[in-house]
PDB file of N, CA, C and O in Angstrom:
ATOM      1  N   MET A   1     111.096  47.270  89.534  1.00  0.00           N
ATOM      2  CA  MET A   1     110.354  47.865  88.437  1.00  0.00           C
ATOM      3  C   MET A   1     109.091  48.572  88.947  1.00  0.00           C
ATOM      4  O   MET A   1     108.771  49.672  88.496  1.00  0.00           O
ATOM      5  N   ARG A   2     108.387  47.951  89.873  1.00  0.00           N
ATOM      6  CA  ARG A   2     107.183  48.570  90.421  1.00  0.00           C
ATOM      7  C   ARG A   2     107.508  49.876  91.130  1.00  0.00           C
ATOM      8  O   ARG A   2     106.720  50.822  91.106  1.00  0.00           O
ATOM      9  N   TYR A   3     108.654  49.918  91.750  1.00  0.00           N
ATOM     10  CA  TYR A   3     109.100  51.112  92.472  1.00  0.00           C
ATOM     11  C   TYR A   3     109.120  52.315  91.536  1.00  0.00           C
ATOM     12  O   TYR A   3     108.595  53.372  91.885  1.00  0.00           O
ATOM     13  N   TRP A   4     109.711  52.174  90.365  1.00  0.00           N
ATOM     14  CA  TRP A   4     109.803  53.275  89.404  1.00  0.00           C
ATOM     15  C   TRP A   4     108.434  53.644  88.852  1.00  0.00           C
ATOM     16  O   TRP A   4     108.151  54.817  88.606  1.00  0.00           O
ATOM     17  N   PHE A   5     107.601  52.654  88.662  1.00  0.00           N
ATOM     18  CA  PHE A   5     106.242  52.917  88.187  1.00  0.00           C
ATOM     19  C   PHE A   5     105.516  53.849  89.147  1.00  0.00           C
ATOM     20  O   PHE A   5     104.891  54.819  88.719  1.00  0.00           O
ATOM     21  N   TRP A   6     105.593  53.561  90.432  1.00  0.00           N
ATOM     22  CA  TRP A   6     104.892  54.377  91.427  1.00  0.00           C
ATOM     23  C   TRP A   6     105.509  55.764  91.565  1.00  0.00           C
ATOM     24  O   TRP A   6     104.789  56.732  91.811  1.00  0.00           O
ATOM     25  N   ILE A   7     106.791  55.878  91.415  1.00  0.00           N
ATOM     26  CA  ILE A   7     107.429  57.200  91.450  1.00  0.00           C
ATOM     27  C   ILE A   7     106.939  58.041  90.272  1.00  0.00           C
ATOM     28  O   ILE A   7     106.574  59.204  90.446  1.00  0.00           O
ATOM     29  N   VAL A   8     106.930  57.458  89.085  1.00  0.00           N
ATOM     30  CA  VAL A   8     106.464  58.177  87.897  1.00  0.00           C
ATOM     31  C   VAL A   8     104.993  58.562  88.054  1.00  0.00           C
ATOM     32  O   VAL A   8     104.613  59.684  87.718  1.00  0.00           O
ATOM     33  N   MET A   9     104.176  57.666  88.548  1.00  0.00           N
ATOM     34  CA  MET A   9     102.757  57.957  88.733  1.00  0.00           C
ATOM     35  C   MET A   9     102.541  59.097  89.727  1.00  0.00           C
ATOM     36  O   MET A   9     101.671  59.942  89.516  1.00  0.00           O
ATOM     37  N   CYS A  10     103.307  59.130  90.785  1.00  0.00           N
ATOM     38  CA  CYS A  10     103.194  60.213  91.775  1.00  0.00           C
ATOM     39  C   CYS A  10     103.589  61.551  91.173  1.00  0.00           C
ATOM     40  O   CYS A  10     102.901  62.550  91.381  1.00  0.00           O
ATOM     41  N   VAL A  11     104.671  61.581  90.440  1.00  0.00           N
ATOM     42  CA  VAL A  11     105.128  62.824  89.815  1.00  0.00           C
ATOM     43  C   VAL A  11     104.098  63.318  88.808  1.00  0.00           C
ATOM     44  O   VAL A  11     103.792  64.510  88.782  1.00  0.00           O
ATOM     45  N   VAL A  12     103.562  62.437  87.987  1.00  0.00           N
ATOM     46  CA  VAL A  12     102.566  62.818  86.990  1.00  0.00           C
ATOM     47  C   VAL A  12     101.306  63.335  87.670  1.00  0.00           C
ATOM     48  O   VAL A  12     100.736  64.333  87.229  1.00  0.00           O
ATOM     49  N   SER A  13     100.869  62.686  88.718  1.00  0.00           N
ATOM     50  CA  SER A  13      99.644  63.121  89.385  1.00  0.00           C
ATOM     51  C   SER A  13      99.820  64.458  90.088  1.00  0.00           C
ATOM     52  O   SER A  13      98.887  65.260  90.121  1.00  0.00           O
ATOM     53  N   ILE A  14     100.981  64.710  90.644  1.00  0.00           N
ATOM     54  CA  ILE A  14     101.228  65.982  91.328  1.00  0.00           C
ATOM     55  C   ILE A  14     101.314  67.120  90.329  1.00  0.00           C
ATOM     56  O   ILE A  14     100.697  68.164  90.543  1.00  0.00           O
ATOM     57  N   THR A  15     102.053  66.954  89.254  1.00  0.00           N
ATOM     58  CA  THR A  15     102.229  68.037  88.283  1.00  0.00           C
ATOM     59  C   THR A  15     101.009  68.215  87.396  1.00  0.00           C
ATOM     60  O   THR A  15     100.807  69.300  86.851  1.00  0.00           O
ATOM     61  N   GLY A  16     100.201  67.199  87.236  1.00  0.00           N
ATOM     62  CA  GLY A  16      99.037  67.287  86.371  1.00  0.00           C
ATOM     63  C   GLY A  16      97.830  67.938  87.010  1.00  0.00           C
ATOM     64  O   GLY A  16      96.831  68.151  86.323  1.00  0.00           O
ATOM     65  N   CYS A  17      97.871  68.261  88.276  1.00  0.00           N
ATOM     66  CA  CYS A  17      96.711  68.774  88.991  1.00  0.00           C
ATOM     67  C   CYS A  17      96.699  70.290  89.138  1.00  0.00           C
ATOM     68  O   CYS A  17      95.811  70.826  89.801  1.00  0.00           O
ATOM     69  N   SER A  18      97.622  70.975  88.563  1.00  0.00           N
ATOM     70  CA  SER A  18      97.684  72.426  88.714  1.00  0.00           C
ATOM     71  C   SER A  18      96.478  73.087  88.060  1.00  0.00           C
ATOM     72  O   SER A  18      96.122  72.774  86.923  1.00  0.00           O
ATOM     73  N   LYS A  19      95.861  73.997  88.787  1.00  0.00           N
ATOM     74  CA  LYS A  19      94.742  74.758  88.242  1.00  0.00           C
ATOM     75  C   LYS A  19      95.215  76.018  87.530  1.00  0.00           C
ATOM     76  O   LYS A  19      94.409  76.746  86.950  1.00  0.00           O
ATOM     77  N   VAL A  20      96.520  76.279  87.572  1.00  0.00           N
ATOM     78  CA  VAL A  20      97.092  77.440  86.891  1.00  0.00           C
ATOM     79  C   VAL A  20      97.400  77.017  85.460  1.00  0.00           C
ATOM     80  O   VAL A  20      98.505  76.572  85.151  1.00  0.00           O
ATOM     81  N   ASN A  21      96.390  77.166  84.584  1.00  0.00           N
ATOM     82  CA  ASN A  21      96.545  76.742  83.196  1.00  0.00           C
ATOM     83  C   ASN A  21      95.703  77.620  82.263  1.00  0.00           C
ATOM     84  O   ASN A  21      94.897  78.431  82.720  1.00  0.00           O
ATOM     85  N   ASP A  22      95.899  77.446  80.959  1.00  0.00           N
ATOM     86  CA  ASP A  22      95.187  78.238  79.948  1.00  0.00           C
ATOM     87  C   ASP A  22      93.676  78.092  80.062  1.00  0.00           C
ATOM     88  O   ASP A  22      92.938  79.072  79.956  1.00  0.00           O
ATOM     89  N   GLU A  23      93.228  76.873  80.276  1.00  0.00           N
ATOM     90  CA  GLU A  23      91.791  76.606  80.328  1.00  0.00           C
ATOM     91  C   GLU A  23      91.122  77.390  81.457  1.00  0.00           C
ATOM     92  O   GLU A  23      90.088  78.025  81.247  1.00  0.00           O
ATOM     93  N   ASN A  24      91.706  77.344  82.642  1.00  0.00           N
ATOM     94  CA  ASN A  24      91.116  78.067  83.766  1.00  0.00           C
ATOM     95  C   ASN A  24      91.278  79.576  83.618  1.00  0.00           C
ATOM     96  O   ASN A  24      90.398  80.334  84.025  1.00  0.00           O
ATOM     97  N   TYR A  25      92.384  80.014  83.043  1.00  0.00           N
ATOM     98  CA  TYR A  25      92.572  81.448  82.795  1.00  0.00           C
ATOM     99  C   TYR A  25      91.468  81.970  81.869  1.00  0.00           C
ATOM    100  O   TYR A  25      90.951  83.069  82.072  1.00  0.00           O
ATOM    101  N   ALA A  26      91.115  81.187  80.864  1.00  0.00           N
ATOM    102  CA  ALA A  26      90.075  81.588  79.910  1.00  0.00           C
ATOM    103  C   ALA A  26      88.697  81.679  80.562  1.00  0.00           C
ATOM    104  O   ALA A  26      87.804  82.329  80.018  1.00  0.00           O
ATOM    105  N   ARG A  27      88.510  81.051  81.696  1.00  0.00           N
ATOM    106  CA  ARG A  27      87.227  81.085  82.401  1.00  0.00           C
ATOM    107  C   ARG A  27      87.054  82.342  83.253  1.00  0.00           C
ATOM    108  O   ARG A  27      85.939  82.653  83.672  1.00  0.00           O
ATOM    109  N   LEU A  28      88.138  83.065  83.512  1.00  0.00           N
ATOM    110  CA  LEU A  28      88.062  84.273  84.336  1.00  0.00           C
ATOM    111  C   LEU A  28      87.370  85.396  83.571  1.00  0.00           C
ATOM    112  O   LEU A  28      87.532  85.526  82.358  1.00  0.00           O
ATOM    113  N   ARG A  29      86.596  86.205  84.293  1.00  0.00           N
ATOM    114  CA  ARG A  29      85.880  87.331  83.701  1.00  0.00           C
ATOM    115  C   ARG A  29      85.928  88.529  84.638  1.00  0.00           C
ATOM    116  O   ARG A  29      85.881  88.373  85.858  1.00  0.00           O
ATOM    117  N   VAL A  30      86.022  89.720  84.065  1.00  0.00           N
ATOM    118  CA  VAL A  30      85.899  90.947  84.844  1.00  0.00           C
ATOM    119  C   VAL A  30      84.494  90.965  85.449  1.00  0.00           C
ATOM    120  O   VAL A  30      83.515  90.648  84.774  1.00  0.00           O
ATOM    121  N   GLY A  31      84.405  91.338  86.726  1.00  0.00           N
ATOM    122  CA  GLY A  31      83.119  91.387  87.418  1.00  0.00           C
ATOM    123  C   GLY A  31      82.832  90.171  88.281  1.00  0.00           C
ATOM    124  O   GLY A  31      81.929  90.209  89.117  1.00  0.00           O
ATOM    125  N   MET A  32      83.596  89.078  88.092  1.00  0.00           N
ATOM    126  CA  MET A  32      83.436  87.908  88.961  1.00  0.00           C
ATOM    127  C   MET A  32      83.761  88.304  90.391  1.00  0.00           C
ATOM    128  O   MET A  32      84.554  89.215  90.625  1.00  0.00           O
ATOM    129  N   ASN A  33      83.145  87.615  91.352  1.00  0.00           N
ATOM    130  CA  ASN A  33      83.546  87.871  92.729  1.00  0.00           C
ATOM    131  C   ASN A  33      84.681  86.922  93.118  1.00  0.00           C
ATOM    132  O   ASN A  33      84.963  85.949  92.418  1.00  0.00           O
ATOM    133  N   TYR A  34      85.317  87.219  94.232  1.00  0.00           N
ATOM    134  CA  TYR A  34      86.490  86.460  94.664  1.00  0.00           C
ATOM    135  C   TYR A  34      86.172  84.974  94.824  1.00  0.00           C
ATOM    136  O   TYR A  34      86.982  84.127  94.448  1.00  0.00           O
ATOM    137  N   ASP A  35      85.009  84.651  95.374  1.00  0.00           N
ATOM    138  CA  ASP A  35      84.654  83.244  95.585  1.00  0.00           C
ATOM    139  C   ASP A  35      84.545  82.478  94.266  1.00  0.00           C
ATOM    140  O   ASP A  35      84.885  81.296  94.207  1.00  0.00           O
ATOM    141  N   GLU A  36      84.079  83.136  93.218  1.00  0.00           N
ATOM    142  CA  GLU A  36      84.006  82.490  91.902  1.00  0.00           C
ATOM    143  C   GLU A  36      85.405  82.199  91.365  1.00  0.00           C
ATOM    144  O   GLU A  36      85.636  81.153  90.758  1.00  0.00           O
ATOM    145  N   VAL A  37      86.338  83.127  91.589  1.00  0.00           N
ATOM    146  CA  VAL A  37      87.722  82.919  91.155  1.00  0.00           C
ATOM    147  C   VAL A  37      88.337  81.752  91.919  1.00  0.00           C
ATOM    148  O   VAL A  37      89.022  80.914  91.333  1.00  0.00           O
ATOM    149  N   VAL A  38      88.094  81.699  93.226  1.00  0.00           N
ATOM    150  CA  VAL A  38      88.622  80.600  94.046  1.00  0.00           C
ATOM    151  C   VAL A  38      88.030  79.266  93.602  1.00  0.00           C
ATOM    152  O   VAL A  38      88.719  78.246  93.641  1.00  0.00           O
ATOM    153  N   ALA A  39      86.782  79.254  93.186  1.00  0.00           N
ATOM    154  CA  ALA A  39      86.167  78.017  92.694  1.00  0.00           C
ATOM    155  C   ALA A  39      86.879  77.511  91.439  1.00  0.00           C
ATOM    156  O   ALA A  39      86.927  76.305  91.196  1.00  0.00           O
ATOM    157  N   ILE A  40      87.427  78.418  90.649  1.00  0.00           N
ATOM    158  CA  ILE A  40      88.134  78.045  89.418  1.00  0.00           C
ATOM    159  C   ILE A  40      89.594  77.705  89.692  1.00  0.00           C
ATOM    160  O   ILE A  40      90.086  76.671  89.239  1.00  0.00           O
ATOM    161  N   LEU A  41      90.293  78.575  90.435  1.00  0.00           N
ATOM    162  CA  LEU A  41      91.745  78.447  90.604  1.00  0.00           C
ATOM    163  C   LEU A  41      92.179  77.833  91.931  1.00  0.00           C
ATOM    164  O   LEU A  41      93.350  77.487  92.092  1.00  0.00           O
ATOM    165  N   GLY A  42      91.270  77.694  92.871  1.00  0.00           N
ATOM    166  CA  GLY A  42      91.649  77.227  94.202  1.00  0.00           C
ATOM    167  C   GLY A  42      92.112  78.405  95.050  1.00  0.00           C
ATOM    168  O   GLY A  42      92.050  79.557  94.619  1.00  0.00           O
ATOM    169  N   LYS A  43      92.570  78.107  96.243  1.00  0.00           N
ATOM    170  CA  LYS A  43      93.025  79.151  97.160  1.00  0.00           C
ATOM    171  C   LYS A  43      94.263  79.850  96.592  1.00  0.00           C
ATOM    172  O   LYS A  43      95.168  79.197  96.072  1.00  0.00           O
ATOM    173  N   ALA A  44      94.295  81.174  96.697  1.00  0.00           N
ATOM    174  CA  ALA A  44      95.432  81.955  96.189  1.00  0.00           C
ATOM    175  C   ALA A  44      96.693  81.646  96.983  1.00  0.00           C
ATOM    176  O   ALA A  44      96.635  81.379  98.183  1.00  0.00           O
ATOM    177  N   ASP A  45      97.832  81.686  96.302  1.00  0.00           N
ATOM    178  CA  ASP A  45      99.115  81.490  96.972  1.00  0.00           C
ATOM    179  C   ASP A  45      99.518  82.719  97.768  1.00  0.00           C
ATOM    180  O   ASP A  45     100.222  82.612  98.772  1.00  0.00           O
ATOM    181  N   ASP A  46      99.067  83.899  97.317  1.00  0.00           N
ATOM    182  CA  ASP A  46      99.422  85.141  98.008  1.00  0.00           C
ATOM    183  C   ASP A  46      98.415  86.222  97.645  1.00  0.00           C
ATOM    184  O   ASP A  46      98.005  86.327  96.490  1.00  0.00           O
ATOM    185  N   CYS A  47      98.012  87.028  98.629  1.00  0.00           N
ATOM    186  CA  CYS A  47      97.134  88.178  98.404  1.00  0.00           C
ATOM    187  C   CYS A  47      97.661  89.357  99.202  1.00  0.00           C
ATOM    188  O   CYS A  47      98.049  89.213 100.362  1.00  0.00           O
ATOM    189  N   ASP A  48      97.673  90.523  98.573  1.00  0.00           N
ATOM    190  CA  ASP A  48      98.057  91.768  99.234  1.00  0.00           C
ATOM    191  C   ASP A  48      96.938  92.772  99.022  1.00  0.00           C
ATOM    192  O   ASP A  48      96.389  92.881  97.925  1.00  0.00           O
ATOM    193  N   ALA A  49      96.599  93.513 100.087  1.00  0.00           N
ATOM    194  CA  ALA A  49      95.551  94.526  99.993  1.00  0.00           C
ATOM    195  C   ALA A  49      96.119  95.901 100.296  1.00  0.00           C
ATOM    196  O   ALA A  49      96.889  96.081 101.239  1.00  0.00           O
ATOM    197  N   VAL A  50      95.720  96.878  99.470  1.00  0.00           N
ATOM    198  CA  VAL A  50      96.129  98.264  99.660  1.00  0.00           C
ATOM    199  C   VAL A  50      94.955  99.168  99.298  1.00  0.00           C
ATOM    200  O   VAL A  50      94.468  99.134  98.167  1.00  0.00           O
ATOM    201  N   LEU A  51      94.504  99.970 100.245  1.00  0.00           N
ATOM    202  CA  LEU A  51      93.449 100.962 100.010  1.00  0.00           C
ATOM    203  C   LEU A  51      92.211 100.381  99.332  1.00  0.00           C
ATOM    204  O   LEU A  51      91.697 100.973  98.383  1.00  0.00           O
ATOM    205  N   GLY A  52      91.732  99.252  99.794  1.00  0.00           N
ATOM    206  CA  GLY A  52      90.518  98.653  99.259  1.00  0.00           C
ATOM    207  C   GLY A  52      90.701  97.804  98.014  1.00  0.00           C
ATOM    208  O   GLY A  52      89.762  97.141  97.573  1.00  0.00           O
ATOM    209  N   ALA A  53      91.885  97.814  97.448  1.00  0.00           N
ATOM    210  CA  ALA A  53      92.171  96.969  96.282  1.00  0.00           C
ATOM    211  C   ALA A  53      92.978  95.765  96.744  1.00  0.00           C
ATOM    212  O   ALA A  53      93.802  95.870  97.652  1.00  0.00           O
ATOM    213  N   ARG A  54      92.738  94.634  96.123  1.00  0.00           N
ATOM    214  CA  ARG A  54      93.460  93.417  96.486  1.00  0.00           C
ATOM    215  C   ARG A  54      94.063  92.799  95.236  1.00  0.00           C
ATOM    216  O   ARG A  54      93.428  92.750  94.183  1.00  0.00           O
ATOM    217  N   SER A  55      95.290  92.331  95.364  1.00  0.00           N
ATOM    218  CA  SER A  55      95.989  91.643  94.288  1.00  0.00           C
ATOM    219  C   SER A  55      96.316  90.236  94.770  1.00  0.00           C
ATOM    220  O   SER A  55      97.010  90.066  95.773  1.00  0.00           O
ATOM    221  N   CYS A  56      95.820  89.226  94.059  1.00  0.00           N
ATOM    222  CA  CYS A  56      96.046  87.836  94.450  1.00  0.00           C
ATOM    223  C   CYS A  56      96.787  87.100  93.333  1.00  0.00           C
ATOM    224  O   CYS A  56      96.568  87.346  92.147  1.00  0.00           O
ATOM    225  N   VAL A  57      97.668  86.194  93.749  1.00  0.00           N
ATOM    226  CA  VAL A  57      98.508  85.455  92.809  1.00  0.00           C
ATOM    227  C   VAL A  57      98.330  83.957  93.023  1.00  0.00           C
ATOM    228  O   VAL A  57      98.337  83.466  94.152  1.00  0.00           O
ATOM    229  N   TRP A  58      98.173  83.250  91.918  1.00  0.00           N
ATOM    230  CA  TRP A  58      98.166  81.790  91.893  1.00  0.00           C
ATOM    231  C   TRP A  58      99.377  81.384  91.078  1.00  0.00           C
ATOM    232  O   TRP A  58      99.583  81.895  89.977  1.00  0.00           O
ATOM    233  N   GLN A  59     100.180  80.474  91.603  1.00  0.00           N
ATOM    234  CA  GLN A  59     101.434  80.127  90.936  1.00  0.00           C
ATOM    235  C   GLN A  59     101.652  78.622  90.952  1.00  0.00           C
ATOM    236  O   GLN A  59     101.320  77.933  91.917  1.00  0.00           O
ATOM    237  N   SER A  60     102.217  78.132  89.858  1.00  0.00           N
ATOM    238  CA  SER A  60     102.611  76.732  89.739  1.00  0.00           C
ATOM    239  C   SER A  60     103.868  76.693  88.885  1.00  0.00           C
ATOM    240  O   SER A  60     103.797  76.810  87.662  1.00  0.00           O
ATOM    241  N   GLY A  61     105.009  76.531  89.523  1.00  0.00           N
ATOM    242  CA  GLY A  61     106.278  76.573  88.801  1.00  0.00           C
ATOM    243  C   GLY A  61     106.477  77.947  88.198  1.00  0.00           C
ATOM    244  O   GLY A  61     106.459  78.950  88.911  1.00  0.00           O
ATOM    245  N   LYS A  62     106.669  78.001  86.873  1.00  0.00           N
ATOM    246  CA  LYS A  62     106.857  79.280  86.183  1.00  0.00           C
ATOM    247  C   LYS A  62     105.537  79.871  85.690  1.00  0.00           C
ATOM    248  O   LYS A  62     105.519  80.966  85.129  1.00  0.00           O
ATOM    249  N   LYS A  63     104.449  79.159  85.895  1.00  0.00           N
ATOM    250  CA  LYS A  63     103.130  79.646  85.489  1.00  0.00           C
ATOM    251  C   LYS A  63     102.535  80.493  86.611  1.00  0.00           C
ATOM    252  O   LYS A  63     102.628  80.144  87.788  1.00  0.00           O
ATOM    253  N   GLN A  64     101.919  81.618  86.222  1.00  0.00           N
ATOM    254  CA  GLN A  64     101.369  82.513  87.233  1.00  0.00           C
ATOM    255  C   GLN A  64     100.136  83.231  86.700  1.00  0.00           C
ATOM    256  O   GLN A  64     100.122  83.699  85.561  1.00  0.00           O
ATOM    257  N   ILE A  65      99.110  83.312  87.528  1.00  0.00           N
ATOM    258  CA  ILE A  65      97.920  84.100  87.227  1.00  0.00           C
ATOM    259  C   ILE A  65      97.764  85.117  88.346  1.00  0.00           C
ATOM    260  O   ILE A  65      97.795  84.767  89.526  1.00  0.00           O
ATOM    261  N   THR A  66      97.594  86.385  87.963  1.00  0.00           N
ATOM    262  CA  THR A  66      97.405  87.466  88.921  1.00  0.00           C
ATOM    263  C   THR A  66      96.032  88.076  88.689  1.00  0.00           C
ATOM    264  O   THR A  66      95.657  88.370  87.554  1.00  0.00           O
ATOM    265  N   VAL A  67      95.281  88.265  89.776  1.00  0.00           N
ATOM    266  CA  VAL A  67      93.943  88.844  89.696  1.00  0.00           C
ATOM    267  C   VAL A  67      93.880  90.066  90.602  1.00  0.00           C
ATOM    268  O   VAL A  67      94.243  90.000  91.776  1.00  0.00           O
ATOM    269  N   GLN A  68      93.415  91.182  90.044  1.00  0.00           N
ATOM    270  CA  GLN A  68      93.226  92.426  90.797  1.00  0.00           C
ATOM    271  C   GLN A  68      91.740  92.557  91.108  1.00  0.00           C
ATOM    272  O   GLN A  68      90.894  92.413  90.225  1.00  0.00           O
ATOM    273  N   LEU A  69      91.433  92.835  92.382  1.00  0.00           N
ATOM    274  CA  LEU A  69      90.042  92.966  92.799  1.00  0.00           C
ATOM    275  C   LEU A  69      89.815  94.306  93.492  1.00  0.00           C
ATOM    276  O   LEU A  69      90.700  94.834  94.166  1.00  0.00           O
ATOM    277  N   MET A  70      88.615  94.839  93.311  1.00  0.00           N
ATOM    278  CA  MET A  70      88.196  96.047  94.006  1.00  0.00           C
ATOM    279  C   MET A  70      86.808  95.756  94.554  1.00  0.00           C
ATOM    280  O   MET A  70      85.890  95.445  93.795  1.00  0.00           O
ATOM    281  N   GLY A  71      86.651  95.855  95.866  1.00  0.00           N
ATOM    282  CA  GLY A  71      85.355  95.543  96.463  1.00  0.00           C
ATOM    283  C   GLY A  71      84.923  94.117  96.200  1.00  0.00           C
ATOM    284  O   GLY A  71      83.745  93.865  95.947  1.00  0.00           O
ATOM    285  N   GLU A  72      85.856  93.179  96.255  1.00  0.00           N
ATOM    286  CA  GLU A  72      85.612  91.743  96.039  1.00  0.00           C
ATOM    287  C   GLU A  72      85.223  91.378  94.606  1.00  0.00           C
ATOM    288  O   GLU A  72      84.806  90.248  94.356  1.00  0.00           O
ATOM    289  N   LYS A  73      85.353  92.312  93.661  1.00  0.00           N
ATOM    290  CA  LYS A  73      85.051  92.033  92.256  1.00  0.00           C
ATOM    291  C   LYS A  73      86.313  92.155  91.415  1.00  0.00           C
ATOM    292  O   LYS A  73      87.132  93.048  91.633  1.00  0.00           O
ATOM    293  N   VAL A  74      86.463  91.250  90.451  1.00  0.00           N
ATOM    294  CA  VAL A  74      87.619  91.269  89.549  1.00  0.00           C
ATOM    295  C   VAL A  74      87.543  92.503  88.651  1.00  0.00           C
ATOM    296  O   VAL A  74      86.524  92.762  88.010  1.00  0.00           O
ATOM    297  N   ILE A  75      88.647  93.260  88.620  1.00  0.00           N
ATOM    298  CA  ILE A  75      88.725  94.414  87.720  1.00  0.00           C
ATOM    299  C   ILE A  75      89.790  94.214  86.637  1.00  0.00           C
ATOM    300  O   ILE A  75      89.766  94.879  85.602  1.00  0.00           O
ATOM    301  N   LEU A  76      90.724  93.289  86.888  1.00  0.00           N
ATOM    302  CA  LEU A  76      91.819  93.052  85.947  1.00  0.00           C
ATOM    303  C   LEU A  76      92.454  91.709  86.273  1.00  0.00           C
ATOM    304  O   LEU A  76      92.536  91.330  87.441  1.00  0.00           O
ATOM    305  N   PHE A  77      92.905  90.986  85.248  1.00  0.00           N
ATOM    306  CA  PHE A  77      93.648  89.747  85.482  1.00  0.00           C
ATOM    307  C   PHE A  77      94.669  89.564  84.376  1.00  0.00           C
ATOM    308  O   PHE A  77      94.481  90.029  83.251  1.00  0.00           O
ATOM    309  N   SER A  78      95.758  88.877  84.714  1.00  0.00           N
ATOM    310  CA  SER A  78      96.834  88.656  83.745  1.00  0.00           C
ATOM    311  C   SER A  78      97.515  87.325  84.048  1.00  0.00           C
ATOM    312  O   SER A  78      97.326  86.740  85.114  1.00  0.00           O
ATOM    313  N   ALA A  79      98.311  86.862  83.086  1.00  0.00           N
ATOM    314  CA  ALA A  79      99.012  85.586  83.249  1.00  0.00           C
ATOM    315  C   ALA A  79     100.414  85.681  82.685  1.00  0.00           C
ATOM    316  O   ALA A  79     100.697  86.485  81.796  1.00  0.00           O
ATOM    317  N   GLN A  80     101.288  84.841  83.224  1.00  0.00           N
ATOM    318  CA  GLN A  80     102.652  84.710  82.723  1.00  0.00           C
ATOM    319  C   GLN A  80     102.996  83.232  82.650  1.00  0.00           C
ATOM    320  O   GLN A  80     102.665  82.461  83.551  1.00  0.00           O
ATOM    321  N   GLY A  81     103.656  82.847  81.582  1.00  0.00           N
ATOM    322  CA  GLY A  81     104.177  81.494  81.454  1.00  0.00           C
ATOM    323  C   GLY A  81     103.174  80.417  81.110  1.00  0.00           C
ATOM    324  O   GLY A  81     103.517  79.235  81.143  1.00  0.00           O
ATOM    325  N   LEU A  82     101.940  80.784  80.779  1.00  0.00           N
ATOM    326  CA  LEU A  82     100.945  79.752  80.449  1.00  0.00           C
ATOM    327  C   LEU A  82     101.156  79.231  79.046  1.00  0.00           C
ATOM    328  O   LEU A  82     100.415  78.358  78.593  1.00  0.00           O
TER     329      LEU A  82
END
């Protein structure tokens, strides 16, 4: 019985810690710098840079937040699956 308890507790703790959620998405603002976004969402899962613009993605399962930056400042952000 204890075995199942610990398995359930591990699964709940792992899935419950995602920073990719509605609450954190609502905290994002245009004009924030990259470090402020990382303080909210944690390290990005993927970032691509093209001609001075950077697109970073944070993902947890089917939930995804994408942030577009220009000169280290947020210019656009969007979400899917939240």
